[in-house]
C-alpha positions in Angstrom: -36.2 31.8 -24.9 -34.4 32.9 -21.7 -34.5 29.6 -19.9 -33.7 26.0 -20.6 -33.0 22.8 -18.7 -29.5 21.3 -18.2 -29.5 17.9 -19.7 -27.4 16.2 -17.0 -29.8 17.0 -14.1 -32.9 18.7 -15.7 -32.3 21.8 -13.6 -33.8 25.0 -15.1 -31.1 27.6 -15.9 -31.3 31.2 -17.0 -29.2 32.1 -20.1 -27.7 35.2 -18.4 -26.6 33.3 -15.4 -25.0 30.2 -17.0 -22.1 29.4 -19.3 -21.7 27.1 -22.3 -19.6 24.6 -20.3 -22.7 23.8 -18.3 -24.4 22.3 -21.4 -25.7 20.6 -23.2 -29.2 22.2 -22.7 -32.6 21.1 -23.8 -35.9 22.9 -24.4 -38.4 22.7 -21.5 -41.2 22.3 -24.0 -40.1 19.9 -26.7 -37.0 18.4 -24.9 -34.8 18.9 -28.0 -31.3 20.4 -28.0 -31.0 24.2 -27.7 -27.9 26.4 -28.0 -26.8 29.0 -25.4 -26.1 32.3 -27.2 -24.0 34.7 -25.2 -24.3 38.1 -26.9 -22.6 41.5 -26.6 -25.4 43.6 -28.2 -28.4 41.3 -27.5 -29.9 39.6 -24.4 -28.3 36.2 -23.7 -30.8 33.5 -24.7 -31.3 29.9 -25.9 -32.2 29.0 -29.5 -33.3 25.7 -31.1 -31.1 23.9 -33.5 -32.5 23.9 -37.0 -34.9 22.7 -38.2 -37.2 24.4 -35.7 -40.6 22.9 -35.1 -41.2 23.9 -31.5 -43.2 27.2 -31.0 -41.6 28.0 -27.6 -39.6 31.1 -28.1 -39.8 30.9 -31.9 -41.4 34.3 -32.4 -39.8 36.1 -29.5 -38.2 39.4 -30.4 -35.1 41.0 -28.9 -37.3 43.7 -27.5 -39.4 41.2 -25.8 -36.4 39.4 -24.2 -34.9 42.7 -23.1 -38.2 43.8 -21.5 -38.9 40.7 -19.4 -35.2 40.4 -18.4 -35.3 44.0 -17.1 -38.5 43.4 -15.1 -37.1 40.2 -13.7 -33.8 41.8 -12.6 -35.6 44.8 -11.0 -38.1 42.6 -9.1 -35.2 40.4 -7.9 -34.0 43.4 -5.8 -37.3 43.9 -4.0 -37.6 42.5 -0.5 -41.4 41.9 -0.9 -40.9 39.7 -4.0 -40.5 35.9 -3.5 -40.4 32.8 -5.7 -39.4 34.9 -8.7 -39.0 33.0 -11.9 -38.7 33.6 -15.7 -40.9 31.6 -18.1 -42.4 29.4 -15.4 -44.1 26.3 -16.9 -47.8 26.2 -15.8 -49.1 23.7 -18.4 -51.6 25.9 -20.3 -49.7 29.1 -19.8 -46.1 30.2 -19.4 -45.9 33.7 -17.9 -42.9 35.9 -18.9 -42.3 36.7 -15.2 -44.1 35.2 -12.2 -43.6 35.6 -8.4 -45.3 36.5 -5.2 -45.5 40.2 -4.5 -46.4 40.9 -0.9 -47.8 37.4 -0.7 -49.9 37.7 -3.9 -49.3 35.2 -6.7 -48.7 37.3 -9.8 -48.1 36.6 -13.5 -46.7 39.3 -15.7 -47.3 39.1 -19.4 -45.4 41.4 -21.7 -47.4 42.1 -24.8 -45.3 43.3 -27.7 -46.8 41.6 -30.7 -50.3 41.5 -32.1 -51.6 38.8 -29.7 -55.1 37.9 -30.7 -58.1 38.9 -28.7 -59.1 35.2 -28.2 -55.6 34.4 -26.9 -55.7 37.2 -24.3 -59.1 35.9 -23.1 -57.9 32.3 -23.0 -54.7 33.1 -21.0 -56.6 35.4 -18.6 -59.1 32.7 -17.9 -56.4 30.1 -17.3 -54.7 32.4 -14.8 -58.0 32.9 -13.0 -58.6 29.2 -12.7 -55.1 28.8 -11.2 -55.8 31.6 -8.7 -53.1 33.8 -10.2 -53.4 37.6 -10.6 -52.3 38.7 -14.1 -50.7 42.0 -15.1 -50.7 42.6 -18.8 -47.9 45.1 -19.8 -47.4 46.8 -23.1 -44.2 48.3 -24.6 -44.2 52.1 -24.4 -44.1 54.0 -27.7 -43.3 57.7 -28.2 -46.6 58.3 -30.1 -48.4 58.0 -26.8 -46.9 61.3 -25.8 -46.7 63.1 -29.1 -50.0 62.3 -30.8 -53.5 63.4 -29.9 -54.8 60.8 -32.4 -53.8 57.4 -31.3 -55.4 54.3 -32.7 -55.4 51.6 -30.0 -55.0 48.0 -31.1 -57.6 45.4 -30.2 -55.7 44.1 -27.2 -55.0 47.6 -25.9 -58.8 48.2 -26.0 -59.3 45.0 -24.0 -56.7 46.0 -21.4 -58.2 49.4 -21.1 -61.5 47.9 -20.3 -60.2 45.1 -18.0 -58.0 47.5 -16.0 -60.8 50.1 -15.5 -59.7 52.7 -18.0 -56.0 52.4 -18.2 -53.3 50.4 -20.1 -49.9 49.9 -18.4 -46.8 50.6 -20.6 -43.4 49.4 -19.5 -40.6 51.9 -19.5 -37.7 50.5 -17.5 -37.0 48.1 -14.7 -40.2 47.4 -12.7 -41.7 50.8 -13.7 -44.8 51.1 -15.8 -46.7 54.2 -16.9 -50.6 54.1 -17.1 -52.4 55.7 -19.9 -56.1 56.4 -20.3 -57.7 56.8 -23.7 -59.7 60.0 -23.7 -62.2 60.5 -26.4 -60.8 62.3 -29.5 -62.6 65.2 -31.2 -62.2 65.6 -35.0 -62.8 68.8 -36.9 -65.1 68.4 -39.9 -64.2 71.3 -42.2 -66.9 73.5 -43.6 -67.6 73.0 -47.3 -69.8 75.3 -49.4 -70.9 74.9 -53.0 -73.8 75.5 -55.4 -75.8 72.6 -56.8 -77.0 72.2 -60.3 -80.0 74.5 -59.6 -77.8 77.2 -58.3 -78.8 76.7 -54.7 -76.1 77.4 -52.1 -75.2 74.2 -50.2 -72.9 73.6 -47.2 -71.7 70.7 -45.1 -69.4 70.3 -42.1 -68.2 73.1 -39.9 -68.4 71.1 -36.7 -66.6 68.7 -34.5 -67.4 65.0 -33.9 -66.2 62.2 -31.7 -63.8 59.8 -33.5 -64.7 56.1 -33.6 -61.1 55.1 -34.4 -58.8 57.5 -32.6 -58.3 58.3 -28.9 -56.2 60.9 -27.2 -53.7 59.3 -24.7 -53.7 60.8 -21.2 -50.6 60.0 -19.2 -50.5 58.9 -15.6 -47.6 59.1 -13.2 -45.1 56.2 -13.2 -45.9 53.2 -11.0 -43.7 50.5 -9.5 -45.0 46.9 -10.0 -43.7 45.8 -6.6 -45.1 48.7 -4.6 -48.1 50.3 -6.3 -50.2 47.3 -7.3 -52.8 45.1 -5.5 -54.8 42.1 -6.4 -58.3 42.6 -7.8 -61.1 40.0 -8.2 -62.8 41.2 -11.4 -66.5 40.3 -11.8 -66.3 40.7 -15.5 -68.6 42.5 -18.0 -69.4 42.9 -21.6 -69.4 46.3 -23.3 -70.1 46.3 -27.1 -67.7 43.9 -28.7 -65.3 43.8 -25.7 -65.8 41.0 -23.3 -63.9 40.9 -20.0 -64.5 37.5 -18.3 -64.6 36.9 -14.6 -60.9 37.0 -13.8 -58.1 38.0 -11.4 -56.0 41.0 -12.3 -53.1 42.9 -10.7 -53.9 46.6 -10.9 -52.7 49.8 -9.3 -54.1 50.8 -5.9 -55.1 54.3 -6.8 -58.8 54.0 -7.9 -59.9 56.3 -10.6 -57.4 57.2 -13.3 -57.8 60.9 -12.5 -55.9 60.2 -9.3 -52.9 59.3 -11.5 -53.4 61.7 -14.4 -50.6 64.2 -15.1 -51.8 65.4 -18.5 -55.0 67.5 -18.5 -58.0 65.8 -20.3 -58.8 67.2 -23.7 -62.5 66.4 -23.0 -64.4 64.7 -20.2 -63.3 61.0 -20.3 -65.9 58.3 -20.6 -67.0 56.8 -17.3 -65.4 53.4 -16.7 -67.6 50.8 -15.0 -67.3 47.2 -13.8 -67.5 45.4 -10.6 -64.5 44.3 -8.6 -63.2 43.6 -5.1 -59.8 44.9 -4.3 -58.0 43.2 -1.5 -54.5 44.6 -1.2 -53.8 44.2 2.5 -53.6 40.4 2.6 -49.9 39.6 2.9 -50.1 35.8 3.4 -49.0 33.7 0.5 -51.9 31.9 -1.3 -51.1 28.2 -0.7 -53.6 27.1 -3.4 -51.4 28.8 -6.1 -49.5 26.2 -8.3 -46.1 27.5 -7.1 
């Protein structure tokens, strides 16, 4: 965890901006003692004293901590970002980074592990009830640029559907890169043989659409603080993917082809879904919990 409470006054502090002399510190979730770890090769953070029974921060990786710290530090320099906070406690949810961006209440969730499909739905619905617009961000991987056969994980498929044909991958600071999953064509090699009656037989020799693989199409880099707007998503169900009525924070550029910098291998599937994008309202939503 990147944040804890000072025991003497219950003030929330960030590990990178405090010193051990300010302790002792307690966990915001379980109220037990935590240790401030100042690191040279890792991100400064707090850790529970063993034995650990609290789930808050227990499965967090160094990569996850570094990612949300970088997003937080970058947004802190933006003039249109206010009420910025790491790991804000909102009862049912605790977004990695949350703030107002041009008056819009935004929760940024950094997805690095195999979060379950049910957990994504549950968190997204919680944010909608709190009138918060959520941006799900994934960690960029080189295979997105080097492979024409990419197997999206379940949560990536969900994000692709929810954000109208794109998944946002974090690269540095407040920069994310959108990718669209084009259909992938597989070659089925031609096979020829003779059966037991001596008849000549053949199979294959054609191409088919892959059910498992997709070809990633890269979009141009986007800045979270400048290139995104709020979107009231009406929700839809397509096959096994369900996108509930929700509030998302998405880029302002419409169809993915407006962002595409890598030519499509084939014609992409048409993305559908109803939404209302309202990006010009700069007044802070006073009904938001912060």
